[in-house]
KERO-720397 format. One record per residue: x, y, z of N, C-alpha, C, O, CB in turn; residue in one letter. Coordinates in steps of 0.1 Angstrom, whole numbers, plus 2048, in hexadecimal, padded with zeros to 3 digits. Glycine has a CB too. Example, Ala and Ser with C-alpha at 12.3 -4.5 7.8 and 13.67 -1.06 7.14 Angstrom:
<sites>
8847C784E87B7D384E8847DF84E88E7DF8558717D385AA
8807EA8478897F584788180084F88680B85088D7FA839S
</sites>
This chain:
<sites>
1EE409CD51F040ACE41ED418CE81F5420CE41FF407CE9X
1E241CCEE1DF42BCF31E742FD001ED427D061CF42DCF6X
1E543DD031EB441D101EA439D1A1F3437D221E744BD14X
1DC432D1D1D942DD281E241FD2A1E541BD351CA42DD2AX
1E3419D1F1EB40FD201FA411D22201408D271EA408D15X
1FF41CD1E20E421D2320E422D3321641DD3B213431D1CX
203429D3720442DD4420241FD4F20641DD5A1F8438D47X
1FA415D481FA40AD52205400D4F2063F7D571ED403D51X
20C402D452163F9D412253FDD48229409D482173FAD30X
22C3F2D4D23A3F3D512443F3D472443EAD3F23C3E8D59X
24C3FDD472563FFD3C2613F6D422643F6D4E25A40ED39X
2683EED372733E7D3A27E3EBD3127B3F4D2A2713DAD39X
28A3E5D302963E8D292943E7D1A2993EFD122A03DFD2DX
28B3DDD152863DBD062813EAD032863F1CFB2793CFD04X
2753EDD0B26F3FBD07277406D0727540FD002653FED0EX
282406D1028B413D11292413D0229141CCFA297412D20X
29A407CFF2A1407CF3298409CE629D40FCDC2A73F9CF1X
28B406CE8283408CDB280418CDB27E41ECD02753FDCDBX
28041DCE527C42CCE5289434CE028943DCD8277431CF5X
29442FCE52A2436CE22A2434CD22A443ECCB2B142ECEAX
2A0427CCD2A3425CBE29742FCB729A435CAD2A2413CB9X
28C431CBC283439CB6286447CB428344CCAA279438CBBX
28B44DCBF28F45ACC129F45FCBF2A246BCC028B45DCCDX
2A6455CBC2B6458CBA2B7462CAE2BE46BCB02BF44ACB6X
2B1460CA22B446CC992B1478C9D2B8481C992AE46BC8DX
2A547BCA52A3488CA92AD48DCB32B0499CB4296489CAEX
2B3484CBD2BD487CC62CA48CCBF2D0496CC42BF47ACCEX
2CE485CB52DA486CAC2D9495CA62E249DCA62D947BCA1X
2CD497CA12CC4A4C9A2CC4AFCA32D24B9CA02BF4A6C92X
2C74AECB02C74B6CB92D84BACBF2DC4C5CC12BD4B0CC4X
2DE4B0CC02EC4B1CC52F44B8CB92FC4C1CBC2F24A3CC8X
2F04B4CAE2F94BDCA22F64CBCA12FE4D4C9F2F64B7C92X
2E94CDCA32E54DACA22EC4E2CAE2F04EECAC2D64DACA2X
2ED4DCCB92F14E3CC63004E7CC43064F1CC92EE4D8CD3X
3074DCCBC3164DECBB3174E9CB03204F1CB131E4D1CB8X
3104E9CA63114F4C9C30E501CA131450AC9C30A4F2C91X
304502CAB30250FCB130C513CB831051FCB72F6510CB8X
31250ACC131E50ECC9329513CC333051DCC7323504CD1X
32C50CCB7338510CAE33551ECA733E526CA433A504CA4X
32851FCA432652CC9C327539CA832C544CA531552BC95X
323535CB5323541CBE333541CC033654DCC331B53ECCDX
33C53ACBF34853ACC335253FCB735E540CB834A52DCC9X
34B542CAC35354ACA1351558CA335855FC9C34F547C92X
34855FCAB34956CCAC34C570CB834756BCC233E572CA8X
35657ACB935A57ECC635D58DCC535D592CBB367577CCBX
35E594CD33605A2CD336C5A6CDC36D5A0CE63535A9CD8X
3755AFCD73825B1CDD37F5BFCE337A5C7CDB38E5B1CD2X
3815C2CF037E5CCCF73875D8CF23925D5CED37F5C8D04X
3845E5CF438B5F1CEF3975F3CF63A05FACF03835FCCF1X
39A5EDD023A85EED063B05E2D053BB5E1D0A3A95F2D13X
3AB5D9CFD3B35CCCFC3B75C8CED3B15CECE43AA5C0D02X
3C05C0CEB3C35BACDF3C05ACCDF3C15A6CEA3D05BCCDCX
3BB5A4CD53B9596CD53C358DCCD3C6590CC13AC594CCFX
3C8584CD43D357CCCE3CB56ECCA3C5566CD13E157ACD9X
3CE56DCBC3C6561CB73CF556CB43D8557CAC3BF564CAAX
3CC54ACBB3D353DCBA3CB534CB23BF533CB43D5537CC7X
3D252CCA83CB522CA03D3516CA33DE513C9F3C9525C91X
3CB50DCAB3D24FFCAF3DF504CB73EA4FECB53D64F4CA0X
3DF50ECBF3EA510CC63F651ACBF40051ECC43EE502CCAX
3F351CCB23FD525CAD3F6533CAA3EA534CA840451FCA0X
40153ECAB3FC54CCAA3F954EC9C40154BC93406556CAFX
3EC553C993E7556C8C3E9566C8A3F056AC813D8551C8BX
3E156DC943E157DC913DF582C9E3DB57BCA73D5582C87X
3E158FCA03DC597CAC3D25A1CA63D65A8C9D3E859FCB4X
3C75A1CAB3BB5AACA63B95B5CB03BD5B4CBC3AD5A1CA5X
3B45C1CAB3B15CDCB13A45CCCB839E5C1CB73B25D8CA7X
39F5D6CC03925D5CC73875D6CBB38A5DBCB038F5E0CD2X
37A5D0CBE3715CECB636B5BFCB536F5B6CBC3785D3CAAX
3625BFCAC35B5B1CA93645ACC9F3675B2C9534B5B1CA4X
36759ECA136D594C97366587C9835E582CA037C592C99X
36C582C8C366572C8C373569C8B37D56EC8735B56EC7EX
37255CC8F37C553C8E378548C8B36B547C8B385553C99X
38053CC8937A52EC8837652AC9537B52FC9F385523C82X
36D520C9636751CCA4371514CAC37A50DCA8359513CA1X
36E517CB937550FCC2374500CC23694FBCC3372514CCEX
37E4F8CC138C4FACC73944FDCBC3A04FCCBF3924EECCEX
392500CB039C503CA53A3510CA93AF510CA8395504C96X
39C51ACAD3A3527CAF39E52CCBD39352BCC03A0531CA4X
3A8532CC33A6536CD23AB545CD23B4548CCB3AE52BCDDX
3A454DCDB3A855CCDC3AC55FCEA3A7559CF439B565CD9X
3B5566CEB3BB56CCF73BA57ACF63BF580CEC3CA568CF9X
3B3581CFF3B358FD013BD594D0B3BE590D163A6593D05X
3C459ED053CF5A4D0D3CD5B2D103CA5B9D063DD5A3D05X
3CD5B9D1C3CB5C6D1E3D85CFD1A3E15D0D223C85C7D2DX
3D85D5D0F3E35DCD0A3E35EAD0E3EE5F0D0F3E35DBCFBX
3D75F1D113D75FFD153D55FFD233D560BD283CC607D0FX
3D45F7D2B3D45F9D393E15F8D413E85EED413CB5EFD3EX
3E4602D493EF604D503ED5FBD5E3E45FCD663F2613D54X
3F65F3D5D3F95E9D684045EDD7240D5F4D6F3FD5DDD62X
4035EAD7D40C5EFD8A4105E3D934085DBD964035FBD94X
41C5E2D974225DBDA14285E3DAB42C5EEDA842C5D2D9CX
4275DEDB84295E5DC44365DCDCB4365D0DCC41B5E4DCEX
43F5E3DCE44B5DCDD344E5E5DE14505F1DE24585DCDC8X
44F5DBDED4515E0DFA4445E5E014465E9E0D45B5EBDF8X
4385E5DFB42D5E9E014205E3DF94225DEDED42C5F9E01X
4145E2E004085DDDF93FD5E6DFC3FB5E9E084035CDDFDX
3F65EBDF23EA5F4DF33DF5E9DF63DE5DFDF03E65FEDE4X
3D85EFE023CC5E9E053C05EDDFE3B75E5DFA3CB5E9E11X
3BF5F9DFD3B45FFDFA3B660EDF33B9618DFA3AC600E07X
3B560FDE63BA619DDF3AE624DDE3A361FDDE3BE614DD1X
3B1631DDE3A563BDDF3AB64ADE33B764CDDF399636DECX
3A5651DE83A9660DEB3B365EDF83BC666DF939B66BDEEX
3AF655E013B8652E0C3BC643E0A3B463AE0D3B0655E1AX
3C8641E053CC632E003D062DE0D3D6635E153D8631DF4X
3CC620E113D061AE1B3D860EE173D5608E0D3C5617E24X
3E360CE1F3EF603E1C3EE5F8E263EA5FBE313FD609E1DX
3F25EAE213F15E0E283FD5E2E344065EAE313F35D2E1FX
3FC5DDE404085DFE484145D6E434135CCE3C4045DBE58X
4215DEE4842E5D6E4342E5C9E484285C7E5343C5DDE48X
4325C0E424355B2E464435AEE4344B5B6E3D42C5A9E40X
4475A2E4645459CE4345659AE3346159AE2E45658EE4CX
44C599E2B44D598E1D44F5A6E174575A6E0E440592E17X
44B5B1E1C44B5BDE164595C3E194605CAE114405C6E1AX
45D5C1E264685C4E2B4765BEE254805C4E244675C2E38X
4735B2E2147E5A9E194805B1E0C48B5B1E0747A599E16X
4765B7E064785BEDFA47C5CBDFA4815D0DF046E5BCDF2X
4795D1E0547C5E1E054895E3E0C48F5EDE084705EAE0DX
48E5DBE1449C5DCE1B4A75D9E114A85CEE0C49D5D3E27X
4AF5E4E0F4BA5E4E064C65E9E0C4C55F0E164B75ECDFBX
4D25E4E074DF5E8E0C4E55F3E014E75F0DF54E85DAE0DX
4E65FEE054EC609DFD4FD609DFB504601E024E7618E04X
501611DF150F610DEE519610DFC522609DFE51361DDE3X
51461AE0451D61CE11519614E1B51C617E2651C629E16X
514608E195115FDE22508602E2D50A5FFE3951D5F8E28X
4FD608E2A4F360CE324E4606E2D4E2604E214F361CE32X
4DC604E364D05FFE324C560BE304C5614E384CA5F4E3BX
4BC607E254B1611E234A660AE1E4A7600E174B361CE1AX
49A60EE2348D608E1F489610E1248661CE1248360AE2BX
487608E0648460EDFB476608DF54755FCDF349060EDF1X
46C611DF346060CDEF45D613DDF45F61FDDD455610DFBX
45960BDD6458610DC944D608DC14495FCDC446760FDC2X
44960EDB643F60ADAD444607D9E44D60ED9A434614DADX
43F5FFD994425FDD894355FDD8242D5F4D8544A5EFD85X
433605D79427606D7242A601D63434606D5D422613D74X
4225F9D5C4255F3D4F41A5F1D4840F5EFD4E42D5E6D51X
41A5F0D3B40F5ECD314165E2D274225E2D244095F9D28X
40C5DAD2240F5D2D174105D9D0B4075E0D074075C7D16X
41C5D7D0241C5DCCF541D5D1CEA41D5D5CDE4295E6CF4X
41F5C3CEE41F5BACE54175AFCEB41C5A7CF342C5B6CE2X
4095AECE74015A4CEE407596CED40758ECF73F45A4CEAX
40B591CDF411582CDE41F580CE6421575CEA41557FCCFX
425589CE8431587CEF42F586CFE43557FD0643A592CEDX
42458FD0142158FD1041B582D1441C57FD2041759BD15X
41457AD0C40E56FD10417563D0E416559D1540056DD09X
41F563D04428556D01436556D0143D54CD00424550CF5X
43B563D0344B564D0145155ED0D45C558D0D451573CFEX
44A562D1944E55ED26445555D2E43A559D3145056AD2DX
44954AD3144253FD3644853DD44453542D47442533D2EX
43F535D4D443531D5A43C522D5C43551CD5443E53DD65X
43F51ED6943A510D6D42B510D6E424506D6C44050CD7AX
42651CD7141651CD71411520D62417527D5B40F528D7CX
405519D603FE51DD533F7529D523F352FD5C3F4515D51X
3F652ED463F053BD453E053AD4B3D7533D463F053ED35X
3DF541D563D3540D5D3C8549D563C7555D583D5545D6CX
3BF541D4D3B6546D453AA53ED453AB531D473BB546D38X
39E543D4439353BD4538D539D36389543D2F388543D4FX
38C52DD3038952AD2337952CD24372526D2D38E51BD1FX
374534D1A366538D1B36052DD10367527D0836354AD16X
35252CD1034B524D0634E529CF834D520CEF33B524D08X
352537CF435453BCE9363539CE336753DCD8351549CE9X
369533CEA378531CE938153BCEC38D53ACEA37C52FCDBX
37B548CF4385554CF8389552D0338354AD0A380561CF9X
394558D0939C554D1439F561D1A3A256BD123A954CD10X
39F563D273A4570D2D3B356FD2D3B8564D2E39F573D3BX
3B957BD2D3C957AD2E3CE57BD3B3CA585D423CF585D25X
3D7574D403E1577D4A3EB56ED493E8562D493DD576D58X
3F8572D4740456AD4740B56DD53413576D5240C56DD3CX
40B566D60410569D6C42056AD6A426570D7340B55FD77X
425564D60434564D6043A571D5D445574D6243A55AD56X
43257BD54437588D52437590D5E442595D6043058ED48X
42C593D6742D59AD71439595D7C44059DD8342059BD77X
43A588D7D443583D84451587D7F45A58AD87441575D83X
452586D7146158BD6B462599D6E46D59DD71463588D5BX
4585A2D6C4595B2D6F45E5B2D7E4685B8D8144A5BBD6CX
4575AAD8745B5ADD9546A5A9D984725B0D9E4515A6D9FX
46D59ED9347C59AD944865A1D8E4905A3D9447F58ED8FX
4845A7D8348C5AFD7B48E5BED824995C3D844855B1D6CX
4825C2D874815D0D8E4885D0D9B48F5DAD9F4735D4D90X
4855C5DA248D5C4DB049E5C4DAE4A65CBDB34885B5DB7X
49F5BADA44AE5BADA04B55C8D9E4C05CBDA34B15B2D94X
4AE5CFD954B45DBD8F4B45E7D994BE5EFD9A4AC5DFD82X
4A95E7DA14A85F1DAD4B45ECDB74BC5F4DBA4975F1DB4X
4B45E1DBB4BF5DEDC64CD5E1DBF4D65E6DC64BE5CDDCAX
4CF5DEDB34DD5E2DAD4DF5F1DAE4EA5F6DB24DE5DED9DX
4D45F7DAA4D6605DAB4D960DDB74E1617DB84CD60BDA6X
4D1609DC04D160DDCE4DE608DD54E260FDDE4C5607DD4X
4E35FEDD24F05F9DD64FB5FFDD15055FFDD74F25ECDD3X
4FA606DC750560FDC050461DDC550B625DBF50360EDB0X
4FC622DCE4F962FDD14F8631DE24F4629DEA4EB633DCAX
4FD63CDE54FE63FDF44F1640DFA4E7644DF450564CDF6X
4F063DE074E363EE0E4DF64CE0D4D264EE0C4E3639E1EX
4E5656E0E4E2665E0E4DC668E024D166EE034EE66FE0FX
4E1663DF44DB665DE94CF65EDE84C6664DE34E4662DDFX
4CD651DED4C1649DEB4B664FDF44AA64DDF04C3638DEFX
4B8656DFE4AE65DE064AB669E024A066EE054B165EE13X
4B466FDFA4B067DDF74AF67FDE84A567ADE14BB688DFCX
4BA687DE34BA68ADD44BB67FDCA4B7682DBE4C6693DD3X
4C0674DCD4C566ADC54B8660DC14B9656DBA4D1663DCDX
4AC663DC64A165BDC349965CDB4494652DAF497660DCEX
49A668DB1494669DA24A0663D9849C660D8D48F679D9EX
4AB662D9A4B6660D924B5650D924B764AD874C4668D96X
4B3649D9F4B363BD9E4A8637D974A962FD8E4B4635DAAX
49C63DD9948E639D9249063AD8148C632D7A480645D97X
496644D7E498647D6F4A163BD6A49F636D5F49E656D6BX
4AC638D724B562ED6D4AE61ED6C4B0616D644C162FD77X
4A861ED774A0610D7949660FD6D494603D6949760FD87X
491618D69486617D5F48F614D5248C609D4D47C626D5EX
49661AD4E49F616D424A4608D434A4601D394AA61FD41X
4AB603D4F4B15F6D504A65ECD4E4A75E3D454B85F3D5EX
49C5EDD574915E2D5648C5E1D4848C5D6D434845E5D5FX
4895EBD404845EBD3348E5E2D2A48A5D8D244835FBD2EX
49B5E6D2A4A55DFD234A55CFD274A65C7D1D4B25E5D26X
4A35CBD334A35BED374975B6D314975ABD2C4A45BED45X
48C5BFD3347E5B8D2F47F5B6D1F47B5ABD1A4705C2D34X
4845C1D184865C0D0948E5B3D0748C5ACCFD48D5CCD03X
4985B0D0F4A15A5D0A49A597D0B49C58DD044AF5A6D12X
490598D1648758CD1847C589D0E47757ED0C48158CD26X
479596D0746C595CFE462595D0545958DD0246B589CF5X
46059CD1145459CD194475A2D1343C59ED174575A1D26X
4485ABD0B43E5B2D044385BCD0C42C5BFD0A4345A9D00X
43F5C2D144385CDD1F4415D9D1B44B5D7D144395C9D32X
43C5E6D214445F3D214435F7D2F4375F8D3443E5FED16X
44C5FAD3544D602D4244A610D41450618D3B459601D47X
43F613D49439620D4644062AD52443636D5042761ED46X
441625D5D44662DD6844C624D71446619D7343C636D6FX
457627D7845E623D8446062ED8E468638D8C46C61DD81X
45862DD99459637DA445C632DB0457628DB444C63FDA7X
465638DB6468635DC545E63DDCE45F649DCF47863ADC9X
455636DD344B63ADDD450642DE944D64DDEC44562DDE2X
45763ADEF46163FDFC46C639DFE46E62DDFA45B63DE09X
476640E0448263BE08486640E1648764CE1848C63FDFFX
489635E20489639E2D493630E33494625E2F47B639E35X
49B636E3F4A362DE4549C622E4E490624E514AC635E4DX
4A3616E5149C60EE5A499614E674A061CE6C4A3602E5DX
48D60FE6D488613E7A493614E8449261EE8B47E608E7FX
49D60CE874A760CE904AE618E904B061EE9B4B0601E8DX
4B161EE844BB629E824B3635E7E4BB63EE7B4C6626E79X
4A5637E7E49E641E784A164EE7F4A1659E7949063EE77X
4A264EE8C4A665BE934B465FE904B666BE904A465AEA3X
4BC658E8F4CA65DE8B4C9662E7C4D066BE784D5650E8DX
4C365DE744C1662E674BA66EE674BE677E5F4BB65AE5FX
4AF66FE6F4A967DE714B2687E754B1691E6E4A167EE7BX
4BA684E7F4C668EE844CD692E784CD69EE744D1686E8FX
4D2688E704DB68CE664D2695E5C4D869FE564E167FE5FX
4C6692E594BF69BE4E4BD6A9E544C06B3E4E4B0694E4AX
4B96A9E614B96B8E664C66BEE654C66C9E604B56BAE75X
4D16B9E674DE6BEE664E16C2E574E76CCE534E86B4E6CX
4DD6B9E504DE6BEE424D66C9E3D4D96D0E344DC6B4E39X
4CA6C9E434C16D3E414C66E2E454C46EDE3E4B66D0E48X
4CD6E0E504D36EDE564DE6F2E4D4E06FDE4B4D86EBE64X
4E66E7E494F16EAE404EC6EFE344F26F9E304F96DEE3DX
4E26ECE2C4DD6F2E204D8700E224DA709E1B4D26EAE1AX
4D1701E2E4CC70EE324D7718E324D5723E2D4C770EE3FX
4E3715E384EE71DE3B4F6721E2D4FA72CE294F8715E46X
4F7715E254FC716E184F3720E0F4F7729E074FE707E12X
4E671EE124DE727E084DE736E0D4DE73FE054CE723E08X
4DF738E1B4E1746E1E4EE74BE1A4EF756E154E0746E2DX
4F9743E1B508749E1650674BE0750B755E0151673FE19X
4FE741DFF4FD746DF24F5752DEF4F7759DE64F773BDEAX
4EB755DF74E2761DF54EB76EDF74EB778DF04D5760E00X
4F476CE034FE778E0650777ADFA509785DF5507775E14X
50C76FDF5515770DEB510775DDF51877DDD9519764DE8X
502773DDB4FC777DD04F7785DD34F278BDC94F176EDCDX
4F878BDDE4F679ADE05037A0DDF5047ABDD94EE79DDEEX
50D79BDE55197A3DE65227A4DD85297AEDD452179DDF1X
520798DD0528798DC35227A3DBA52A7ABDB4526789DBCX
5147A4DB95107AFDB05157BCDB45197C3DAB5027B0DAEX
5147C0DC25177CBDC65267CEDC35297D9DBE5137CBDD4X
52F7C6DC653D7C7DC353F7C8DB35477D1DAF5447BADC8X
5397C1DAC5397C3D9D5337D2D995397D9D9052F7B7D95X
52A7D7DA05247E4D9B52F7F0D9F5307FAD995147E6DA1X
5377ECDAB5417F5DAF54D7F4DA65537FEDA25447F3DBCX
5507E9DA355A7E5D975577EED8B55F7F6D865597D5D92X
54B7ECD865467F3D7A547801D7B54B809D725397EFD77X
543806D87543816D8955181AD88554823D8053D81CD98X
55A813D8F568818D8F56E816D8357781ED80571811D99X
56B80ED7A57180CD6D56C818D6657481FD6156C7FED65X
55E81AD65559825D5D55F833D6156283BD5854A826D5FX
560835D6F569842D73574842D6D57684CD6656C844D80X
57D838D6F58B838D6858C83BD5B594843D5759182BD69X
582834D53580836D4557E845D4258584BD3A57582ED40X
57584AD4A570859D4857C862D4A57E86CD4256485DD52X
58485FD5458F867D5959A866D4D5A286FD4A595862D69X
59A859D495A5857D3D5A1860D315A9867D2B5A4846D38X
593860D2E591868D22591875D2459587CD1B585866D1CX
58E87CD3158F88AD3359E88ED335A1899D2F58888DD3FX
5A8885D395B6888D3A5BA889D295C0892D255BE87DD44X
5B687ED225BB87FD145B588AD0C5BC88FD035B8873D0CX
5AA88FD0F5A589BD085AC8A6D0C5B18ADD0359889DD0AX
5AE8A9D195B48B3D1E5C28B5D195C58C0D145B58B2D2CX
5CA8AAD1A5D88ABD145D78AED075DE8B7D025E089ED15X
5CE8A8CFF5CF8ACCF05CC8BBCED5D28C1CE45C68A5CE8X
5C18BFCF65C08CECF55CB8D7CF85CE8E1CF35B68D3CFCX
5D28D1D035E08D9D075E98D9CFC5EF8E3CF85E78D3D13X
5EB8CECF65F48CCCE95F18D3CDE5FA8D8CD85F38C0CE4X
5E38D6CDB5DE8DECD05E18EBCD45E68F3CCB5D08DBCCEX
5DF8F0CE15E18FECE55F0901CE35F490CCDE5DD8FFCF4X
5F88F8CE76078FACE860A8FBCD9611905CD560F8ECCF0X
6068F3CD060A8F3CC36058FFCBC60C904CB36068E7CBBX
5FA906CBF5F5912CBA5FD91DCBF601927CB75E6913CBDX
60191DCCE60A927CD1618926CCA61D930CC560D927CE1X
61C91ACC8629919CC162A91ECB4634924CB062E90CCBFX
61D91CCAC61C922C9E61E932CA0626939C9A60C91EC95X
615938CAA616945CAB62594BCAF62A954CA960D94ACB4X
62A943CB9637948CBD640949CB1646953CB063D93ECC7X
64193ECA764993EC9F648947C94651949C8C64B934C9CX
63B94DC93639959C8A63C966C9064096FC8962C959C86X
63B967C9D63D973CA5643971CB363B970CBC63197CCA7X
64F96FCB365696BCC0654973CCC64E96FCD666596CCBEX
659981CC965998ACD464A98FCDA64998FCE6661997CD0X
641991CD3633994CD762D986CDF627987CE962A997CC8X
63197BCD962996FCDF63196DCEC62B968CF6629961CD5X
63F970CEE64696CCF863F975D0463B971D0F65796DCF5X
63F983D0063898CD0A629989D0E62698CD1963A998D05X
622986D06615980D08615974D1360E975D1D61097CCFBX
61D96AD0F61E95FD17623963D2561E95ED2F628954D11X
62D96BD25631971D33626977D3B624973D4663B97BD31X
61F981D34613988D3C60997DD4060497CD4C60C992D32X
606975D375FB96AD3D5FF962D475F795ED505F6961D32X
60C95FD47612957D5361395FD5F61095AD6A620952D51X
61696CD5F617975D6A607976D70604975D7C61E984D65X
5FE978D675F197BD695EB96ED725E396FD7B5E897DD5BX
5F0962D6C5EA955D735EF954D805E8951D895ED948D6CX
5FC957D82604956D905FD960D995F895DDA4615959D8FX
5FC96DD945F9977D9F5EA976DA15E597BDAC5FD987D9CX
5E1971D985D4970D9B5D0967DA75C5969DAD5CE96BD90X
5D995DDAA5D9954DB65DE958DC25DF951DCC5DF948DB3X
5E4967DC15ED96ADCF5E2976DD65DC97EDCF5FF971DCAX
5E2975DE25D997DDE95DF98CDE95DD994DE15D7976DF9X
5E998EDF55EE99ADF55FA99DDEC603994DED5F099DE02X
5FD9A7DE66099A9DDD6109B3DE160B9BDDE56079ACDD0X
61D9B2DE16289BDDE36329BFDD963B9B6DD762F9BADEFX
6319CBDD363A9CCDC66499D5DCA6489DFDD16319D5DB9X
6529D0DC665E9D7DCA6659D9DBE6629D3DB36679D0DD4X
6709E1DBE6789E4DB26819DCDB26829D2DB967E9F0DB0X
68D9E1DA76989DADA56A19D9DB26A89CFDB569E9DFD9AX
6A29E4DBA6A99E6DC56A09E5DD26969EDDD26B19F3DC4X
6A29DEDDC6999DEDE86969E9DEE68B9EBDF269D9D8DF1X
69F9F3DF069DA00DF4694A09DEE68FA12DF36A7A07DF6X
692A06DE068BA0EDD967BA0EDDD676A03DDF68EA0ADCCX
674A19DDD667A1ADE265EA1ADD365FA22DCA665A29DEBX
655A11DD464AA0FDC963DA11DCE638A0ADD6649A02DC3X
636A1CDC7629A1CDCB61FA12DC961FA0BDBE623A27DC6X
616A10DD360DA04DD25FFA08DD35FCA0FDDC6119FADDCX
5F8A03DCB5E9A07DCD5E19F8DCE5E09F0DC45E4A10DBEX
5DD9F6DDA5D79E8DDD5C99EADDA5C19F0DE15DA9E4DECX
5C69E3DCF5B89E4DCA5AE9D9DD25A29DADD05B79E1DBBX
5B49D1DD95AB9C6DE15A49CCDED59B9C6DF35B39B9DE7X
5A99D8DF25A59DEDFE59F9EBDFC59E9F0DF15AF9DEE06X
5999F1E08596A00E085A0A08E055ABA04E06590A04E13X
59EA16E015A8A1FDFF5B1A21E0C5BDA20E0C5A2A2CDF9X
5AAA24E175B4A26E235BCA1BE275C8A1CE2C5ACA2AE30X
5B6A10E265BCA03E2A5C7A00E215D19FAE255B29F8E2CX
5C5A02E145CEA00E095DCA08E0A5E7A04E085C7A03DFBX
5D9A15E0F5E4A1EE115EDA19E1D5F9A19E1D5DDA2CE12X
5E6A16E285EEA11E345F5A06E31600A04E345E5A0FE3FX
5EE9FDE2B5F69F0E256019F2E1E60B9ECE205EE9E8E1DX
6019FCE1360B9FEE0C617A05E13623A03E11607A06E02X
612A0DE1C61EA15E23624A0AE2D630A0AE31619A24E2CX
61CA00E316239F6E3B62C9EEE336379EAE376189ECE45X
6279EBE2662F9E2E1E63C9E6E1A6469DFE196289DEE14X
63C9F6E156489FDE126509FFE1F65C9FEE1D644A0AE0CX
64BA00E2B653A02E3665B9F4E3A6669F4E3F64AA06E41X
6539EBE3765A9DCE3B6649D9E3166C9D1E3364F9CFE3BX
6649E0E2566E9DCE1B67B9E4E1D6859E2E176679DDE0BX
6799EFE256879F8E2668F9F0E2E68B9E8E36687A07E2DX
69D9F4E2B6A89ECE336AA9F5E426B29F1E4A6B79EBE29X
</sites>
């Protein structure tokens, strides 16, 4: 039967079955080759530079591989989950970023964000606290399978048997733990500390506590940063808090000025004190040395006096008289009897004046 006979002939079920029996071996070979090629293609896979690959064999963890080209048993025997272990991931609390960039745009605050950000402080005040938690995966297997949820792992199974990683239970767990820890710390702190100087300490304590709790859960993540973005009072009392802040700033300014004045006065007083002490010590040394000198002079005179008493006594007398008379201005010398006239030569004045003064002095001494 040639081609024209096939064209003019009507095919029936018997003809279709006959052709199927005729070409069935070729179809089987084609299907087998397709399956083998698909399996061969699924045996080779690549792990990205920032990821790790978790290899499962019939659902059981076999190994965790590093970035690069690898091979595995064909799907569905082995399956690969790629987990980004180098990427820093962030969770936002109390706010939502709409568009990141040089000028970041945030989504308007809604009931959901206010429910997270509004907290009760230790002194029974309200504060709006917004913060972020940054983390990275440190154990890919624990990240995927240690914490589960009602939702399945949202992964797309690829023809090669690879799967993209995301375990939604881990971010949800981090979010719940972070919110619990931050609320606890804010609840133990006064509103003034939350709004001002206590923010950094709260963030540091929150990082440690969140990490401890996640390690207990074997979440397989490392907390990189906990940062309080902003802390502010509620809108209803914001004006009152601003007045308090202004008063606090004035107080700090006055305290700083007082501290500055104190720092100026104390060194000056200490300098005067040191100067007075130095002068007193100098006076002490001079007095001691002078006294020692006098003692040595007296001892020398005593030794001379013991060797020659009369000449030494006369010399001491003359020295004493010379010392006394040298400090006297005008001098009147009289004899043993008041009526006795003693000639006087006043060397402190001219000759006529000295004669007149001597006569007047003698005249005044007569009875």
